[in-house]
Backbone as CSV, one residue per row, in Angstrom:
resi,resn,N_x,N_y,N_z,CA_x,CA_y,CA_z,C_x,C_y,C_z
1,MET,121.735,121.822,113.582,121.962,120.909,112.456,120.691,120.137,112.144
2,PRO,120.177,120.245,110.932,118.949,119.566,110.567,119.112,118.031,110.504
3,ILE,118.049,117.354,110.800,118.088,115.879,110.754,117.813,115.478,109.286
4,ARG,118.619,114.594,108.786,118.444,114.087,107.425,117.224,113.188,107.347
5,GLU,116.624,113.179,106.196,115.410,112.389,106.012,115.711,110.871,106.156
6,THR,116.881,110.443,105.720,117.190,109.024,105.811,117.371,108.628,107.288
7,SER,117.935,109.527,108.083,118.054,109.244,109.523,116.695,109.167,110.192
8,LEU,115.798,110.062,109.817,114.426,110.095,110.360,113.710,108.801,109.961
9,ASN,113.815,108.382,108.733,113.210,107.131,108.277,113.714,105.920,109.077
10,SER,114.986,105.842,109.285,115.581,104.768,110.084,115.036,104.796,111.502
11,TYR,114.934,105.994,112.071,114.367,106.128,113.427,112.978,105.665,113.494
12,TYR,112.109,106.007,112.519,110.729,105.556,112.521,110.624,104.037,112.389
13,LEU,111.517,103.416,111.571,111.483,101.999,111.409,111.905,101.300,112.713
14,CYS,112.864,101.883,113.430,113.285,101.297,114.718,112.159,101.347,115.715
15,LEU,111.430,102.483,115.751,110.298,102.613,116.689,109.205,101.589,116.308
16,ALA,109.018,101.403,114.997,107.956,100.483,114.492,108.267,99.075,114.905
17,GLU,109.536,98.679,114.949,109.926,97.317,115.305,109.444,96.938,116.680
18,ASP,109.359,97.926,117.607,108.972,97.663,118.967,107.491,97.341,119.121
19,ILE,106.633,97.868,118.256,105.196,97.677,118.451,104.523,96.805,117.371
20,LEU,105.169,96.555,116.256,104.557,95.843,115.170,104.993,94.382,115.145
21,GLY,104.115,93.519,114.655,104.472,92.130,114.394,105.352,92.044,113.133
22,ASP,105.882,90.860,112.885,106.774,90.682,111.742,106.151,91.041,110.433
23,ARG,104.974,90.575,110.181,104.276,90.853,108.901,103.858,92.323,108.795
24,GLU,103.399,92.883,109.884,103.040,94.291,109.868,104.269,95.155,109.584
25,LEU,105.368,94.766,110.203,106.592,95.549,110.004,107.075,95.420,108.529
26,GLU,106.933,94.240,108.001,107.289,93.986,106.590,106.493,94.883,105.657
27,VAL,105.196,94.964,105.895,104.313,95.816,105.078,104.646,97.274,105.308
28,TYR,104.830,97.651,106.561,105.163,99.061,106.882,106.465,99.492,106.244
29,ALA,107.478,98.678,106.292,108.790,98.992,105.666,108.637,99.136,104.195
30,TYR,107.842,98.287,103.547,107.639,98.382,102.108,106.944,99.703,101.728
31,ILE,105.867,99.995,102.467,105.101,101.229,102.191,105.993,102.488,102.458
32,HIS,106.793,102.385,103.497,107.687,103.482,103.899,108.700,103.750,102.772
33,SER,109.224,102.716,102.142,110.221,102.893,101.095,109.613,103.017,99.706
34,HIS,108.335,102.710,99.556,107.664,102.824,98.236,106.349,103.613,98.427
35,PRO,106.387,104.950,98.542,105.138,105.620,98.757,104.254,105.595,97.551
36,ASP,102.965,105.777,97.781,101.941,105.806,96.748,101.812,104.465,96.041
37,CYS,101.837,103.381,96.836,101.656,102.012,96.302,100.315,101.463,96.672
38,THR,99.809,100.558,95.818,98.518,99.908,96.071,98.722,98.590,96.791
39,ASP,97.663,97.986,97.245,97.757,96.652,97.923,98.399,95.638,96.973
40,GLN,97.966,95.669,95.707,98.500,94.735,94.694,100.032,94.916,94.551
41,GLU,100.457,96.143,94.485,101.878,96.415,94.326,102.650,96.019,95.553
42,ILE,102.079,96.234,96.726,102.756,95.826,97.955,102.922,94.292,97.969
43,ALA,101.857,93.570,97.635,101.925,92.099,97.622,102.983,91.652,96.614
44,LYS,102.971,92.244,95.462,103.945,91.849,94.432,105.348,92.143,94.917
45,GLY,105.557,93.310,95.540,106.878,93.678,96.075,107.355,92.790,97.167
46,LEU,106.434,92.184,97.908,106.769,91.248,99.009,106.758,89.800,98.541
47,ASN,106.723,89.550,97.236,106.684,88.224,96.624,105.520,87.388,97.075
48,GLN,104.351,88.026,97.220,103.131,87.355,97.559,102.202,87.440,96.348
49,GLU,101.518,86.338,96.049,100.616,86.361,94.908,99.278,87.056,95.221
50,ASP,98.855,86.930,96.459,97.490,87.365,96.843,97.576,88.699,97.643
51,PRO,96.893,89.737,97.173,96.916,90.987,97.974,96.195,90.840,99.294
52,ASN,95.432,89.773,99.482,94.797,89.545,100.803,95.823,89.241,101.892
53,TYR,97.089,88.915,101.523,98.133,88.785,102.498,98.450,90.119,103.124
54,VAL,98.324,91.189,102.325,98.705,92.527,102.732,97.566,93.281,103.414
55,ARG,96.346,93.106,102.970,95.249,93.926,103.405,95.002,93.964,104.949
56,PRO,94.993,92.826,105.612,94.787,92.909,107.076,95.903,93.704,107.819
57,ARG,97.137,93.537,107.345,98.260,94.281,107.977,98.177,95.754,107.651
58,ARG,97.853,96.067,106.383,97.707,97.461,105.968,96.595,98.142,106.750
59,ARG,95.452,97.394,106.917,94.322,97.945,107.663,94.735,98.259,109.101
60,SER,95.471,97.400,109.753,95.866,97.638,111.146,96.850,98.828,111.156
61,LEU,97.729,98.959,110.189,98.668,100.076,110.135,97.895,101.424,109.988
62,VAL,96.815,101.404,109.240,95.946,102.601,109.130,95.295,102.926,110.474
63,GLN,94.812,101.906,111.146,94.193,102.105,112.451,95.202,102.657,113.462
64,TYR,96.444,102.184,113.389,97.498,102.702,114.290,97.906,104.121,113.948
65,GLY,97.574,104.605,112.743,97.958,105.941,112.312,99.356,105.988,111.747
66,LEU,99.932,104.861,111.375,101.271,104.814,110.815,101.322,105.007,109.326
67,ILE,100.235,104.667,108.598,100.163,104.957,107.200,98.829,105.663,106.901
68,ILE,98.828,106.396,105.775,97.606,107.134,105.388,97.340,106.912,103.909
69,GLU,96.112,107.134,103.544,95.723,107.032,102.141,96.315,108.217,101.406
70,SER,96.907,107.959,100.249,97.528,109.058,99.531,96.824,109.373,98.163
71,GLY,95.855,108.569,97.794,95.165,108.869,96.564,94.547,107.635,95.936
72,LYS,94.171,107.782,94.641,93.602,106.684,93.920,94.205,106.649,92.521
73,ARG,94.233,105.437,91.915,94.651,105.316,90.561,94.041,104.092,89.957
74,PRO,94.006,103.988,88.595,93.354,102.828,87.969,93.963,101.527,88.450
75,SER,93.100,100.571,88.635,93.522,99.245,89.102,94.409,98.529,88.063
76,MET,95.309,97.699,88.545,96.129,96.887,87.661,95.331,95.840,86.957
77,TYR,94.196,95.427,87.572,93.449,94.293,87.059,92.242,94.676,86.255
78,SER,91.676,95.854,86.478,90.477,96.258,85.797,90.520,97.735,85.449
79,PRO,90.331,98.116,84.193,90.361,99.533,83.853,89.179,100.302,84.384
80,PHE,88.156,99.609,84.866,86.944,100.249,85.342,86.939,100.499,86.830
81,ARG,87.954,100.013,87.542,88.047,100.181,88.976,89.243,101.014,89.375
82,GLU,89.182,101.586,90.519,90.304,102.333,91.077,90.854,101.657,92.310
83,SER,92.132,101.745,92.517,92.798,101.232,93.705,93.289,102.405,94.548
84,LEU,93.171,102.227,95.867,93.674,103.220,96.799,95.198,103.063,96.897
85,THR,95.888,104.198,96.998,97.327,104.163,97.239,97.622,104.599,98.678
86,TRP,98.760,104.093,99.204,99.120,104.334,100.566,100.535,104.854,100.690
87,LYS,100.739,105.665,101.754,102.096,106.134,102.056,102.233,106.166,103.576
88,ALA,103.479,106.200,104.014,103.756,106.292,105.425,103.376,107.679,105.962
89,ASN,102.799,107.715,107.135,102.473,108.997,107.765,103.742,109.766,108.008
90,PRO,103.840,111.013,107.488,105.101,111.776,107.695,105.493,112.047,109.154
91,LYS,104.497,112.122,110.034,104.756,112.352,111.464,103.939,111.350,112.254
92,PRO,104.379,110.085,112.269,103.577,109.061,113.011,103.746,109.270,114.557
93,ASP,102.683,108.949,115.237,102.672,109.050,116.717,102.739,107.618,117.248
94,PHE,103.902,107.141,117.551,104.088,105.743,117.983,103.497,105.465,119.350
95,ALA,103.451,106.504,120.213,102.810,106.312,121.503,101.295,106.046,121.309
96,LYS,100.699,106.824,120.419,99.270,106.616,120.159,99.043,105.238,119.495
97,ALA,99.967,104.890,118.557,99.841,103.601,117.898,99.887,102.427,118.886
98,THR,100.737,102.564,119.869,100.827,101.521,120.903,99.523,101.395,121.678
99,GLU,98.947,102.538,122.049,97.663,102.564,122.774,96.565,101.972,121.965
100,VAL,96.530,102.348,120.642,95.498,101.835,119.771,95.605,100.291,119.648
101,LYS,96.853,99.848,119.479,97.066,98.387,119.360,96.598,97.677,120.586
102,LYS,96.893,98.202,121.797,96.413,97.584,123.011,94.944,97.520,123.077
103,GLY,94.248,98.590,122.671,92.828,98.630,122.676,92.163,97.689,121.671
104,LEU,92.796,97.436,120.561,92.250,96.535,119.574,92.358,95.088,119.978
105,HIS,93.286,94.766,120.834,93.512,93.385,121.200,93.047,93.037,122.622
106,LYS,92.079,93.807,123.123,91.528,93.474,124.435,90.743,92.150,124.337
107,LYS,90.748,91.451,125.408,89.962,90.248,125.444,88.522,90.578,125.528
108,ARG,87.742,90.002,124.607,86.299,90.254,124.553,85.546,89.092,125.170
109,THR,84.419,89.400,125.804,83.606,88.395,126.428,82.530,87.947,125.425
110,CYS,82.303,86.646,125.344,81.306,86.092,124.470,79.911,86.555,124.904
111,PRO,79.095,87.100,123.990,77.786,87.597,124.387,76.809,86.489,124.748
112,PHE,77.096,85.274,124.273,76.157,84.150,124.542,76.440,83.509,125.883
113,CYS,77.720,83.272,126.170,78.023,82.500,127.388,78.663,83.361,128.519
114,SER,78.829,84.627,128.260,79.452,85.551,129.251,80.830,85.108,129.632
115,GLY,81.586,84.504,128.760,82.957,84.078,129.003,83.092,82.766,129.756
116,LYS,81.972,82.047,130.021,82.060,80.776,130.763,82.508,79.644,129.885
117,GLY,82.231,79.739,128.576,82.585,78.687,127.696,81.456,77.714,127.410
118,TYR,80.316,77.921,128.032,79.146,77.073,127.798,77.871,77.910,128.050
119,LEU,76.783,77.443,127.497,75.504,78.112,127.681,74.768,77.473,128.830
120,GLU,74.231,78.288,129.676,73.555,77.778,130.860,72.067,78.196,130.883
121,ASN,71.162,77.182,130.816,69.697,77.475,130.904,69.257,78.588,130.017
122,SER,69.658,78.633,128.770,69.240,79.661,127.867,68.849,79.111,126.516
123,GLN,68.060,79.843,125.805,67.751,79.514,124.445,68.375,80.565,123.563
124,VAL,69.106,80.089,122.617,69.863,80.997,121.713,69.453,80.695,120.307
125,LYS,69.260,81.752,119.528,68.886,81.551,118.132,70.150,81.402,117.334
126,LEU,70.387,80.229,116.749,71.580,79.965,115.994,71.233,79.643,114.565
127,GLY,71.723,80.363,113.620,71.518,80.061,112.193,70.050,80.073,111.803
128,GLY,69.231,80.855,112.472,67.827,80.937,112.111,66.952,79.904,112.776
129,TYR,67.541,78.951,113.503,66.773,77.888,114.167,66.851,78.104,115.670
130,GLN,65.759,77.903,116.357,65.710,78.051,117.773,66.290,76.775,118.399
131,SER,67.378,76.898,119.125,67.989,75.722,119.754,67.265,75.366,121.038
132,GLU,67.363,74.122,121.407,66.746,73.679,122.655,67.631,74.098,123.788
133,GLN,67.102,73.925,124.988,67.846,74.286,126.189,69.159,73.487,126.219
134,ARG,70.253,74.167,126.486,71.598,73.537,126.446,71.940,72.889,127.788
135,LYS,72.554,71.704,127.678,73.096,71.092,128.923,74.535,71.561,129.092
136,THR,74.913,71.924,130.232,76.257,72.339,130.504,77.128,71.144,130.825
137,THR,78.399,71.343,130.774,79.341,70.320,131.161,79.108,69.936,132.629
138,LYS,78.801,70.946,133.436,78.557,70.727,134.845,77.326,69.826,135.058
139,ASN,76.226,70.100,134.322,75.049,69.280,134.424,75.264,67.838,133.981
140,ILE,76.048,67.656,132.959,76.386,66.295,132.478,77.185,65.530,133.515
141,GLN,78.152,66.218,134.130,78.925,65.568,135.171,78.099,65.222,136.366
142,GLU,77.135,66.079,136.758,76.288,65.784,137.883,75.354,64.596,137.590
143,ALA,74.912,64.502,136.324,74.022,63.415,135.934,74.753,62.080,135.994
144,GLN,76.064,62.113,135.631,76.860,60.860,135.626,77.211,60.387,137.043
145,SER,77.220,61.301,138.019,77.609,60.930,139.377,76.511,60.199,140.100
């Protein structure tokens, strides 16, 4: 007995609930039910004025492999520009999406302080100006003692 497309869509949305945040799920559900939509259309469909509400979530969904680019069409705002359209991946790999999401959210170490939270005996170029040698919290406490 073949699986109906509506059953498959419901199954994919249930799997997505386990790995996506609320806003990502909201965007994924909209794209899933409205294929070939642009960022502006998604924002409008979700009652948001600014498409920048949608873009970070849509970008992460692309990285997870849950949605794919489906084409281009003239922009709603400018006849001289094109907007990308998006649709849900017909065969999403939720196991891979989970691994990608874990990899994207690994804790990163600060290249300046090596994760200590302060600079120790170093000179760092900030904003084009050479900063002087930094005093650490530890050095200040020692000086006060």
